[in-house]
C-alpha positions as CSV (number, residue, x, y, z in Angstrom):
1,M,-4.6,44.2,-65.0
2,A,-1.2,45.7,-64.2
3,E,0.2,45.3,-60.7
4,P,0.6,48.7,-58.9
5,H,4.1,50.0,-58.6
6,P,5.6,49.6,-55.1
7,L,6.0,52.7,-53.0
8,P,9.5,54.2,-53.2
9,G,11.6,52.9,-50.4
10,L,9.4,49.9,-49.6
11,D,11.9,47.2,-50.3
12,A,14.7,49.0,-48.5
13,A,12.5,49.4,-45.5
14,C,11.6,45.7,-45.4
15,R,15.3,44.9,-45.4
16,A,16.0,47.4,-42.7
17,L,13.2,46.0,-40.5
18,A,14.7,42.5,-40.9
19,R,18.0,43.9,-39.5
20,G,16.2,45.4,-36.5
21,Q,16.2,49.0,-37.7
22,A,13.4,51.5,-37.4
23,V,11.7,52.7,-40.6
24,V,9.3,55.5,-41.6
25,V,5.9,54.3,-43.0
26,P,3.2,56.4,-44.8
27,N,-0.4,56.7,-43.7
28,P,-3.4,57.9,-45.7
29,S,-4.3,61.6,-45.5
30,P,-4.8,63.4,-43.2
31,M,-2.7,61.2,-40.9
32,T,1.0,62.0,-40.5
33,Y,3.8,59.5,-41.1
34,G,4.6,56.8,-38.6
35,L,7.8,55.1,-37.3
36,V,7.9,51.3,-36.7
37,A,10.4,48.6,-35.8
38,T,10.4,45.0,-34.6
39,D,12.1,46.2,-31.4
40,P,10.6,49.0,-29.3
41,A,14.1,50.2,-28.3
42,A,14.8,50.9,-32.0
43,V,11.8,53.2,-32.2
44,N,12.9,55.1,-29.1
45,A,16.5,55.4,-30.2
46,A,15.4,56.9,-33.6
47,K,13.2,59.4,-31.8
48,G,15.9,60.4,-29.4
49,R,14.1,59.4,-26.2
50,P,14.9,56.8,-23.4
51,V,15.1,53.4,-24.9
52,E,13.0,51.8,-22.1
53,Q,10.1,54.2,-22.8
54,P,6.8,52.3,-23.5
55,V,6.0,52.0,-27.3
56,A,2.6,51.2,-28.8
57,V,2.1,48.0,-30.6
58,S,0.4,47.5,-34.0
59,L,-2.3,44.9,-33.9
60,H,-2.7,44.8,-37.7
61,D,-2.5,41.0,-37.7
62,H,-5.7,39.5,-36.4
63,A,-4.0,36.4,-35.2
64,E,-1.9,38.6,-32.9
65,W,-5.0,40.4,-31.8
66,H,-6.6,37.2,-30.7
67,R,-3.5,36.3,-28.7
68,V,-3.7,39.6,-26.9
69,T,-7.5,39.7,-26.1
70,P,-7.4,37.3,-23.1
71,G,-5.2,39.8,-21.2
72,L,-7.5,42.8,-21.8
73,D,-9.6,43.9,-18.9
74,L,-12.8,44.6,-20.9
75,P,-16.3,43.0,-21.2
76,R,-16.0,40.3,-23.9
77,E,-18.8,41.8,-25.9
78,L,-16.8,45.0,-26.4
79,L,-13.9,43.3,-28.1
80,P,-15.4,43.4,-31.7
81,R,-15.9,47.1,-31.3
82,I,-12.3,47.6,-30.2
83,L,-11.1,45.7,-33.2
84,A,-13.3,47.8,-35.5
85,L,-11.8,51.0,-34.0
86,L,-8.3,49.6,-34.7
87,D,-9.3,48.9,-38.3
88,R,-10.4,52.6,-38.5
89,R,-6.8,53.5,-37.6
90,L,-7.5,55.0,-34.2
91,S,-4.9,54.8,-31.5
92,L,-6.2,53.2,-28.3
93,L,-5.3,52.9,-24.7
94,V,-7.0,49.7,-23.4
95,P,-6.9,48.4,-19.8
96,V,-5.1,45.1,-19.1
97,R,-5.8,42.6,-16.3
98,E,-3.5,42.8,-13.3
99,D,-2.7,39.1,-13.7
100,A,-2.6,39.3,-17.5
101,S,-0.4,36.8,-19.3
102,L,0.3,39.1,-22.3
103,P,2.5,37.9,-25.2
104,E,6.1,38.9,-24.4
105,W,6.3,41.2,-27.5
106,V,3.5,43.5,-26.5
107,R,4.5,44.1,-22.9
108,S,6.6,47.1,-23.9
109,G,3.3,48.8,-24.8
110,V,1.9,48.7,-21.3
111,H,2.0,51.8,-19.1
112,D,-0.2,52.6,-16.1
113,G,-2.3,49.5,-16.6
114,H,-3.2,50.2,-20.2
115,L,-1.9,48.8,-23.5
116,A,-1.2,51.3,-26.2
117,M,-2.3,49.8,-29.5
118,F,-3.0,50.8,-33.1
119,N,-3.3,49.2,-36.6
120,G,-0.7,50.7,-39.0
121,R,-1.5,48.6,-42.0
122,W,-2.2,50.6,-45.1
123,G,-2.9,48.9,-48.5
124,P,-0.1,50.6,-50.5
125,S,2.5,49.4,-48.1
126,A,0.7,46.1,-47.3
127,P,3.8,43.9,-48.2
128,L,5.6,45.3,-45.2
129,W,2.8,44.8,-42.7
130,D,2.1,41.3,-43.9
131,R,5.7,40.3,-43.6
132,F,6.1,41.7,-40.1
133,P,3.1,40.8,-38.0
134,R,4.7,42.2,-34.8
135,L,5.6,45.8,-35.0
136,H,6.0,48.6,-32.4
137,G,5.3,52.2,-33.5
138,S,5.1,55.9,-32.9
139,S,4.9,59.1,-34.8
140,A,7.7,59.8,-37.3
141,N,9.5,62.6,-35.5
142,R,12.3,63.4,-33.0
143,S,10.9,63.7,-29.5
144,G,9.4,67.1,-29.0
145,Q,9.0,67.9,-32.7
146,P,5.7,67.7,-34.6
147,P,4.9,64.5,-36.5
148,A,6.2,64.3,-40.1
149,A,3.6,65.5,-42.6
150,C,5.6,64.3,-45.6
151,A,8.5,62.0,-46.5
152,A,10.9,64.9,-46.6
153,D,9.9,66.1,-43.1
154,A,10.6,62.6,-41.8
155,A,14.0,62.3,-43.4
156,R,15.0,65.7,-42.2
157,M,14.1,65.0,-38.6
158,L,15.2,61.4,-38.3
159,G,18.3,61.4,-40.6
160,T,19.6,59.3,-43.4
161,D,20.0,56.2,-41.1
162,V,16.2,55.7,-40.9
163,P,14.8,54.5,-44.2
164,V,11.6,56.3,-45.4
165,I,8.8,54.8,-47.5
166,D,7.6,57.7,-49.6
167,G,3.8,57.8,-49.9
168,D,3.4,61.4,-50.7
169,A,2.1,60.8,-54.2
170,L,-0.9,59.0,-52.7
171,R,-1.7,61.7,-50.1
172,D,-4.1,64.7,-50.4
173,P,-2.1,67.9,-49.8
174,R,-5.4,69.8,-49.3
175,R,-6.0,68.0,-46.0
176,V,-4.3,69.3,-42.8
177,P,-2.0,66.5,-41.6
178,R,-2.5,65.3,-38.0
179,A,-1.5,62.4,-35.9
180,S,-4.1,59.7,-35.2
181,S,-6.8,60.4,-32.6
182,M,-6.2,58.5,-29.4
183,V,-9.1,57.1,-27.3
184,R,-8.7,55.8,-23.7
185,V,-11.0,52.9,-22.9
186,T,-12.1,52.3,-19.3
187,R,-12.7,48.9,-17.7
188,D,-16.4,49.3,-17.9
189,G,-16.2,50.0,-21.6
190,K,-16.5,53.8,-21.6
191,M,-14.4,55.7,-24.2
192,R,-12.9,59.1,-23.7
193,L,-10.8,61.2,-26.0
194,H,-7.1,61.1,-24.8
195,R,-5.6,63.0,-27.7
196,P,-7.4,64.8,-30.6
197,G,-6.2,64.0,-34.0
198,A,-7.0,63.0,-37.6
199,Q,-10.1,60.9,-37.0
200,D,-13.5,62.2,-36.1
201,V,-14.4,60.5,-32.8
202,A,-17.5,62.5,-31.9
203,S,-19.7,59.3,-32.2
204,I,-17.3,57.2,-30.2
205,V,-16.2,59.0,-27.0
206,D,-18.2,59.5,-23.9
207,V,-18.3,63.2,-23.1
208,S,-20.1,63.0,-19.8
209,P,-18.2,64.5,-16.8
């Protein structure tokens, strides 16, 4: 069986990540494109926002997930469900313990006592995610602009200095592109919708007042 052709821009993006640059990565429809880097400051700089602004972390590597879980302020029995939601590509805001000893690389994702996390790994661009287990990420756009719905949108907003992995050929143009849904998890395990988006979260979130 023939090996699938790599996505256009994948090799260049891996080289750029190794140099500390931010790169644009594709997502399956209807999700919009993302922006990742090994350094959160690189993500913020590419988006044109303060470099010290918190940036979500991608927990696509399960070894990194297990390093983070001791610092999460959640009932232990809830952790498998959180991991399952990450694997469904939702963005999550998860409470951390006040005395948490989180891995250094994820601390930039903490704001107001919650760690912003997601899982950006997508099969067609898997070589990138497997090579870089510690990535910070956000939507692919300049601050204040809508997330990029296609590779050309990302290149237009972010400029030629930010490499783009073009996954348009694998996306469904009939589906309305949206950023990922974001769910906030409380310390007692309740889940509330923080930001509507691409995923259906009706069976997940707590809608009680």
